[in-house]
C-alpha positions as CSV (number, residue, x, y, z in Angstrom):
1,M,-28.1,-14.4,41.4
2,N,-30.1,-11.2,41.7
3,R,-32.2,-9.7,39.0
4,R,-29.6,-7.0,38.1
5,D,-27.0,-9.7,37.4
6,I,-29.4,-11.7,35.2
7,L,-30.2,-8.6,33.2
8,A,-26.5,-7.8,32.7
9,A,-25.8,-11.4,31.6
10,I,-28.7,-11.2,29.1
11,A,-27.5,-7.9,27.7
12,L,-24.0,-9.3,27.4
13,L,-25.2,-12.4,25.6
14,S,-27.3,-10.4,23.2
15,A,-24.4,-8.1,22.3
16,V,-22.1,-10.9,21.4
17,P,-23.7,-11.9,18.0
18,G,-23.8,-8.3,17.0
19,M,-20.1,-7.9,17.8
20,A,-19.3,-11.0,15.7
21,A,-21.2,-9.7,12.7
22,A,-19.5,-6.3,13.0
23,S,-16.1,-7.9,13.0
24,E,-17.0,-10.0,9.9
25,K,-18.0,-6.8,8.1
26,K,-14.7,-5.1,9.0
27,A,-12.8,-8.1,7.7
28,E,-14.7,-8.0,4.4
29,K,-14.2,-4.2,3.9
30,K,-11.3,-3.3,1.7
31,K,-9.7,0.1,1.2
32,G,-10.7,0.5,-2.4
33,G,-9.4,-0.4,-5.8
34,G,-11.3,-3.6,-6.0
35,E,-10.5,-7.2,-5.0
36,S,-7.4,-7.4,-7.3
37,Y,-5.8,-4.2,-6.0
38,I,-3.0,-4.3,-3.4
39,Q,-2.1,-1.0,-1.8
40,I,1.5,-0.3,-1.0
41,S,2.2,2.2,1.8
42,S,3.8,5.5,0.8
43,L,7.4,5.3,-0.3
44,T,9.7,8.2,0.7
45,A,13.2,9.4,-0.1
46,T,15.3,12.4,0.6
47,A,15.7,14.9,-2.3
48,I,17.2,18.4,-2.7
49,R,14.7,21.2,-3.0
50,P,15.2,24.3,-5.3
51,S,16.2,26.3,-2.2
52,G,19.1,23.9,-1.7
53,K,17.7,22.4,1.5
54,R,16.7,18.8,1.9
55,G,13.1,17.8,1.1
56,V,11.0,14.6,1.0
57,F,10.0,12.9,-2.2
58,T,6.9,10.8,-1.6
59,V,5.4,8.2,-4.0
60,E,2.0,6.5,-3.4
61,T,1.5,3.4,-5.4
62,G,-0.3,0.0,-5.6
63,I,-0.5,-3.0,-7.8
64,D,-3.4,-4.5,-9.7
65,V,-3.1,-8.3,-9.9
66,P,-6.2,-9.9,-11.6
67,D,-4.7,-13.5,-11.4
68,G,-5.5,-15.0,-8.0
69,A,-2.4,-17.1,-7.7
70,L,-0.1,-14.2,-8.7
71,R,-2.0,-11.9,-6.3
72,N,-1.4,-14.4,-3.5
73,R,2.3,-14.5,-4.4
74,A,2.4,-10.7,-4.5
75,E,0.8,-10.5,-1.0
76,L,3.4,-12.9,0.3
77,N,6.2,-10.9,-1.3
78,L,5.0,-7.4,-0.1
79,P,8.1,-6.8,2.0
80,R,10.4,-7.6,-1.0
81,L,8.3,-5.5,-3.3
82,R,8.4,-2.6,-0.9
83,A,12.1,-2.9,-0.5
84,A,12.7,-2.9,-4.3
85,Y,10.4,0.1,-4.7
86,V,12.1,2.1,-2.0
87,Q,15.5,1.4,-3.6
88,V,14.2,2.7,-6.9
89,V,12.7,5.8,-5.4
90,Q,15.7,6.6,-3.3
91,T,18.1,6.2,-6.3
92,Y,15.8,8.3,-8.4
93,A,15.4,11.1,-5.8
94,A,19.2,11.2,-5.2
95,G,19.8,12.0,-8.9
96,L,16.9,14.4,-9.3
97,S,17.9,17.9,-10.1
98,P,16.6,20.5,-7.7
99,T,14.9,22.5,-10.5
100,S,13.3,19.6,-12.4
101,A,9.9,17.9,-11.8
102,P,9.8,14.2,-11.2
103,N,9.3,12.1,-14.3
104,A,6.3,9.9,-13.6
105,D,6.7,7.8,-16.8
106,F,10.3,6.9,-16.0
107,L,9.5,6.1,-12.4
108,A,6.5,3.9,-13.4
109,R,8.6,2.0,-15.9
110,E,11.3,1.3,-13.3
111,L,8.8,0.3,-10.6
112,Q,7.0,-2.0,-13.1
113,R,10.3,-3.6,-14.0
114,E,10.9,-4.3,-10.2
115,T,7.4,-5.7,-9.8
116,D,8.0,-8.2,-12.6
117,R,11.4,-9.1,-11.3
118,V,10.3,-9.7,-7.7
119,L,7.2,-11.7,-8.7
120,G,9.1,-13.7,-11.3
121,K,6.7,-13.1,-14.1
122,K,4.5,-10.5,-15.7
123,G,0.8,-10.1,-14.8
124,A,0.8,-7.5,-12.1
125,R,0.2,-3.9,-13.2
126,L,1.8,-1.1,-11.2
127,L,-0.4,1.9,-10.6
128,L,1.1,5.2,-9.5
129,G,-0.8,7.6,-7.3
130,T,0.7,10.8,-6.0
131,L,4.2,12.0,-6.6
132,L,5.0,14.7,-4.1
133,L,8.3,16.7,-3.7
134,N,8.0,18.6,-0.5
């Protein structure tokens, strides 16, 4: 082994612990909302715009689940929760009048009802983010 190979090996070995620490920090980092918050990716549906053309209705949401056991259940049921939420948003957007604004209270109530139904009990709180009709 020549000197250059030895220096390269030393540099490689010294970089490995730093890479492990960086990956641990990335695993610990969460997107926001605290430890009990579970972010749901954006929900979209087709709606009719005031011009009569089709538009996109987008809802950003998440759930806050303080109970650890229920949070674990919610994380395991994320695909079911998302499917239930999409069904509610699509049904709502289909009946939305082109000239009316979305009713956030109604939508939050219906999405909360679906959250409780899918999880089998109350304890998870639905949080609405942005409602956008584009």
